[in-house]
N, C-alpha and C positions, 0 to 999 in steps of 0.2 A: 071398461077396466073396473073390477071390484077389488079393492084392497083391504083385506080384513087383517089388520095388524094387531088390533086389540079386541078381544072378544067383547068386553062390556063397554060400548061406546058411551053410554050414558054416564058411567063412572068417570071416564075420561073428561067429559065436559064438566062435570063437577069439580074434578081435580084442577081444571083450568080456572074456573071461577074462584077456586080457593088458593090460587097460585101466589097471590100477594098476602102473606100472612106473617105474623110474628114468630120468632123462634126463641126459645130460652137459652140457646147455645151461643148467641151473640148479641151483646147489649147494643151494638151499633146498628142493628137492623130495625127498620121501622115498619109500622103497620100501614097498610094501604087498603082502605076499605073497597075501593073500585077495582074491578077485575082488569087485568092487563089485556089490551086489544092488540092483537098481533098485526104485523103488516099485512099478512096473507088475508086476514079477515076483512080488511078495508077495500073491498072490491070496487067500491065507488070512486076510489082514488086512482086506481090503476087500470081499470078496464078501458077508459078512454085512451090511455097511451097504447094499449094493445090492439085496438080495434083495427082491422083490416091490414095487420102486420103479420109476418111470419116469425113465429115464436119458438125459441128453444128454452128448455128448462133444466137447470141443475137441481136435482131433487133426490131424495131418499124416502124412507118410511115416515120421517117427521114432517115432511112437506104437506100438511093437511090444514084444512079450514074447519074450525069448530063451529058448530051450529047449536040451535036450541036443544036439539037431540042428536047426539052423535057427531060424526065428522066425516068430511069427504076429502080425498086426495086432491091437491091442487090441480094435477093434470085432468082429473075427472071434471072438476068444477069448471075449469076453462073450456074444455070441450063442450060441455052442456050449454055454456054461454056463447058458443060459436066462435071462440077464439081458435085461430089456426095454429095449433101445436104441431110442429114438424119434427122435432127431435127431443128426446130426454137424455140428459147427461148424468151418468151414474158416478158417484165418488167412491172412496174406500168403503168397503163392506157392501157395495152394490146398491142397486135401486130399492131392494127390499130390505136392506140392512142386515143380512143374515151371514155374510161371508167373514172369515177370519181376518183378524188384522194382518195386513200385509199380503193377503191373498190376492192374486190377479183377478181382475174382474173382466169378463168377456163382453164384446158387443153382443147385441141380440135384437129381438123384435118383441114388443109387449104383446102378449097373447090377446089381451082384451081389446086393444085399439088398433094394433098393427103399426103402431109408432115406433120407429127405430130407437133403440137404446144404445147409446155411445159410451163406452167405458172411459173414464178419466182416472182409472187406477189399474191399468194394465201395462201393455208395452208403451202406450202414449199417454203419460200423465199430463203432458202439455197439449192442449187441444189443436188438432190439425186444421189449419186455416181453410183447407178445402172442404172440411165438414161443415164450416160455419158460414160459407159464402152465400147461402140462400136464405140466411136469417136476417131479420131487421133488429130483433131484441132478444137478449137471452136473460131469463129470470134466474136469480140465485135465491132459493128458499130452502135453506138447510138449518137445522138446529145445531149450534156449536156449543162447546163446553167451556170456552175461555182459556185454553191452554195452547201455547205456541206450537207444541208438537202434535196437536190433533190436526190431521191432514186436510180437513176441509178448508182451512184458511190457504193452504197451498194451491188447492184446486180453485179457490176464488181468485188468487193472484194470477195464475196462469190463464184463466179464462178472461179476466179483465184485460190482461196483456194482449191476447189474441184478438180480442173484440176491439181494442183500442187501435190496432194495426189495420183493421177492417172497417172501422167506422161503424161498428155495431154497438148499440146501447146495452149496458148492463143495468138491469133493474133489481135491486136487493129488497126483498120483502123481509123486514127486520124481525128478529126474535130476541128474547132475553138472554142474558149471559148468566147461567146459574153460579158461576164463579166470578161474577162482575164486581163484587164487593171489595176486592183487594188487588193490589199489584205486588209482585214478589218473583224472586228467582233470578238466576244469572241471565245477563243480556247475551244475545247471540253475537258471536264474533263472525263477520262476513266470510272469513276463511273456511267456515264450517257450515256453510249453507247446504241444505239438503231438502228433501221433500217433508221432513219433520222439523223444518226451520228454515224460512226463507228470508225473514226480515230481522234487523237489529232491535229486537224487542225483548223484554224478560219473559220467562216461562209463562207467568200469568199477567196477561196484558190489560185486563180490566176494561174491555170494549165489547160491545155488541158486534155482530157481523157487519151491520150497516156503518157503524162507527169505524170499524177497522178498514172497511173498503174506502172510506173517505181519507184515511191515513195513508193508505197505499198510494192513492192517487195524489194527495197533497204533498207527500214527502218525495215524490218522484222516484218510487221504488220499482216501477215497471221499467223494463229493459229500454235503454236509451232515453228514459225519462218521458216516455209517451204517456199521454193522458187519456183515460177512458171516459166515454160519455156515461157518466154514472148517475143514476137515480136511486134514491132510498125512500121507501115508504116506512116511516118511523112508528114506533110503538106509542100507544097512549097508556097512560097511568102507570109508567115504569120509571124507577130510578135505580141506580146502581146499588142502592142500600136495601132494596126490597128482595125478599126471597122468591124463588120461582122453582116450583116442582114440576119437572118435565113430565108430561102426560104420557109420552111415547119415548121409550129408550133410544138414545142417540146412536147406540152401536151394541153389539151382542155382549160385550164384556163391560158395559156400564149399565147394570140392571136397575139402579136406584139411585136416590139423591145422596146416600152416603158414598157410594163408589164415585159418583161424579165429583163430590167435594174432596175426596182423597185422591183423585186421579193426578192432579199436578204434583203431589208429594210422591206418589208411588210409581209413576211411569218411569222414573229414573232406574228403578229396578230392572226395567227391560234390558238395560245395558249391563247387567250383572248375571251372575249364575243363580239368582233367586227367582222364586215363583211369586207372582202377585195374585195367585188364586185362579188364574186361568184353568179351565178344566175342573172347576168346583162350582158350587152354587153361590159362592161369596167372592166373586171377582172383584179386584181392587178393593177389597175389604180385609184381606189377610195377606201376610207375607211370610215366606219361610223357604227353607232348602234342606237337603240332607246333610249339609256341611256346617250348620251353625252348631255352636257348642255353648254351654253355660246355662244357669238356672233361669236367665231372662226369658227364654224361648219354652214356654210351657204349653204351647198350643200345637196341635199337629193336624195335618191334613194330607191326603193322597190325591193328586190330580188324575183325572181320567178324561178321555175325549168327550166333548159335548158340542152343542151348537156354539159356533164362534171359537172353538178351540180344538180343531181336529187332532193337533199334535201338540198337546201342552207340555211345557218344560217340565222335567222330573216326572213324566207319565209313569204311574204305577209305583213311585217311590214315596216313602213316608217323609214329609217335609216338616221340620221343627220350626216354629216361628211365632207370630203374634196375630191375635184377632183384634182388629181395630174397629169393629162394628159399633161398639157403644161409646166411642169418643165423641166429645163435643164438636160442633161444627167449626172447621178451621177458617181463619182469616189470614193465614200465612202458610208457606211451604215448610213442612216439618221435616228437617233433615236428620234428626236424631236417629231415626229408624235406619237410615242409610249408613250413618257413620258408625252406629253400634254393630250393624251387620258386617261391615268391613273389619272392624276390630275383632269380632267373634267368629269369623269364618275360618275353616281349618286350613286353608291355603290361600293367603292373600294374593299370590301371584296370578291366580285364575279367577279372581273375583270380578273384575271389570272385563268387558269385551269391547271392541271398537265402537259399537253402537252407542255406548255411553256418551262418547264425545258428541255425536250427532244430536242426542237428546238434550244434553246440557247446552249444546251450541257453542261450546268453548273447551279448552283443555285444562284451564285452571281448576275447575271444580274437582275433577279427579285428583290432580295434584295436590290440592289442599287436604282432601280426605287422606291420601297416602302419606301426607306429611304430618298428620296427627291434629290438624285443626279441628276444634270442636264445632258443633252445629251452630252455636251462637256466634262464634268468630266468623264463620263463613257467611252467615246471613248478614252480619254487620258489614262485611267487606262489599256487599252489594249496594249499600245505602246510597252512595253518590250517583251511581248508575241509575238507580231507580228514580231518584229525584230528577235527574236530567230527562229520563224517559217521560215522566209525568208532564214536564213542561212541553215536551213534543206531542203528547196525547191531548193536551187541553183544547186546542182549537178544533178537535174533530169530535168532541163530546156532543152528543144529541140529548142527553138525559142528565139530570142532576146527580151528583155523587152521594 
């Protein structure tokens, strides 16, 4: 199998080496001279665990091992090392990461290797036990972006749950969290669990996937409190205060570091009649709609179908809004854009849609906006919940804050 996700592989490796760097946009971020060593790169630590075992891998286009020149996909690397990879499990956006958000992913066969690809984002988001019974270990190696509603965490949860019931080990190859430098947002009310929110955590949880998996296990969040046989290969030279520039885009509509940093603030707009730039080249870096009024909105764009957005919101319509590309790096969720948009939309009764409550994980956020709360007042109302969450999170941290 040959996976050519990025044309210039040498450049990707250089970006990885420079991933720990200072940024002028946040005084709290530290310089780390040593390159981050990913879990997947530490083959000497996990190959002995995999030897003579039947392996499944939850993977997408980010599941790569960087080398001196270029990179190889984890699946390719393990096959060359004579590891018995029996199945690949594909999350939202698919194994190659090109499908639209929310688009059903179908099962298939990888053309290069003949390995079955099993969708975990189609009719069966919860892995079928029958599909896993011939496996000894399932590897989870996917780049996350640190937001509760990014569905890879839900895929992790349900894979851990199924594996726990079958006695299958889950091995997480840890990767950095590009939004791991802060914790913020409303905490999910368990009455509003969905595939965009399974656990009672804030929107920005401040954990790597490995840390988060430990919290799922430790807090007894799997159904009936079952425990997964979990192993984590941790990162080296990483703290939550160091920056990390993703060398491979985690999904089609998060094309760069700016979009990834804005994602926790802008994804709320998915539950409104606004566009976040899907169908443009500035996804999750611009916001707008045909219904905004006032001098505040002096930027315009017109969405049209593209890769990752076959049917963009407001296709072919001129959207007035804001261009956020030149903002400093955020270390909090910016609610002002959402509050202002609600106040300046032409018809407030159709601004929100039911998906907003799923994204927020609660009903209170919408009610506060509709009641005229300011962004500062709303964020202040989260304080006690966030402090409580940080206490829960603390035992599962693998890296310094």
